[in-house]
C-alpha positions as CSV (number, residue, x, y, z in Angstrom):
1,M,-100.6,-42.9,112.0
2,L,-100.5,-40.3,108.7
3,H,-97.4,-38.6,108.8
4,I,-98.2,-36.5,105.8
5,N,-100.5,-34.1,105.7
6,I,-101.1,-32.5,102.3
7,K,-102.9,-28.4,102.2
8,I,-103.8,-27.6,98.9
9,L,-104.0,-23.4,98.7
10,G,-106.2,-22.0,97.5
11,V,-109.2,-19.7,97.2
12,E,-113.6,-20.4,97.1
13,G,-114.3,-21.0,93.7
14,C,-111.1,-22.4,92.1
15,P,-111.2,-25.4,89.4
16,N,-107.7,-25.7,89.3
17,C,-107.3,-25.7,93.1
18,T,-110.4,-28.6,93.3
19,N,-108.6,-30.4,90.4
20,L,-105.5,-30.5,92.3
21,V,-107.0,-32.0,95.3
22,Q,-108.6,-34.6,93.0
23,T,-105.6,-35.3,91.3
24,T,-103.5,-35.6,94.6
25,I,-105.9,-38.3,96.3
26,N,-106.2,-40.0,93.0
27,I,-101.7,-40.1,93.0
28,L,-102.3,-40.9,97.2
29,S,-104.6,-44.2,96.0
30,E,-102.3,-45.3,93.4
31,L,-99.2,-45.1,95.5
32,Q,-101.0,-46.8,98.2
33,I,-99.8,-43.9,100.2
34,A,-101.9,-42.8,103.5
35,A,-102.3,-39.0,104.2
36,G,-104.5,-36.4,105.1
37,V,-105.3,-33.9,102.6
38,E,-106.7,-30.0,103.0
39,K,-107.8,-27.2,101.2
40,V,-107.5,-24.3,102.6
41,T,-108.8,-21.4,101.5
42,D,-108.5,-19.0,104.9
43,K,-106.8,-16.0,104.0
44,K,-104.4,-16.2,106.7
45,I,-103.4,-19.6,106.5
46,V,-102.6,-19.1,102.8
47,E,-100.7,-15.5,103.4
48,S,-98.1,-17.3,106.0
49,F,-96.5,-19.2,103.4
50,G,-96.0,-16.1,101.2
51,P,-97.3,-13.8,98.8
52,G,-98.3,-15.6,95.0
53,A,-98.6,-19.2,96.9
54,I,-102.0,-19.8,95.1
55,P,-102.3,-22.3,94.4
56,G,-100.2,-23.7,96.4
57,F,-99.4,-27.4,97.4
58,V,-97.8,-28.1,100.6
59,I,-96.3,-30.9,102.3
60,N,-95.8,-31.4,106.1
61,K,-95.7,-27.4,106.3
62,K,-93.4,-27.1,103.6
63,L,-94.2,-25.2,100.4
64,K,-93.0,-27.5,97.3
65,A,-95.2,-25.1,94.9
66,G,-96.5,-21.8,95.0
67,G,-98.3,-19.7,92.5
68,R,-98.6,-22.8,89.8
69,L,-99.9,-25.9,89.7
70,P,-97.5,-28.7,90.0
71,S,-97.1,-31.7,87.4
72,R,-98.1,-35.1,88.0
73,K,-94.4,-36.2,88.2
74,E,-93.8,-33.6,90.8
75,I,-96.4,-34.6,92.8
76,V,-95.4,-38.1,92.8
77,S,-91.8,-37.7,93.4
78,W,-92.8,-35.4,96.7
79,L,-95.2,-38.1,98.1
80,K,-92.9,-40.8,97.5
81,E,-89.8,-38.5,99.2
82,E,-92.1,-37.9,101.8
83,N,-93.6,-41.4,102.6
84,N,-89.5,-43.0,102.6
85,T,-88.9,-40.3,105.6
C-alpha cells in the first residue's frame, strides 16, 4: 500500500511543473520508495493550498514548497522523512 501521496501543483503547459514531476519520479526510483505522484492543475484544488502555491510540492496533503521549485536535496530529505513515518 502506498502511504506517500505527492501532488505537484501547477498550470497546464508549465514546463517547470512537468520537470518537477519527472525529477520526483526519478528520485523515488533512486531511493526505491513507492509513492503516488500526480500533477494537479485543477484551480480549486490548487487554490485550497493558498495563494501563490504554484509551483507547489505537496506530500500527504502538506504543502512543502509553494511559489518556488524545491531543490533536489529538499525533495530527497522530505521523501526520506515521509518514508520513515
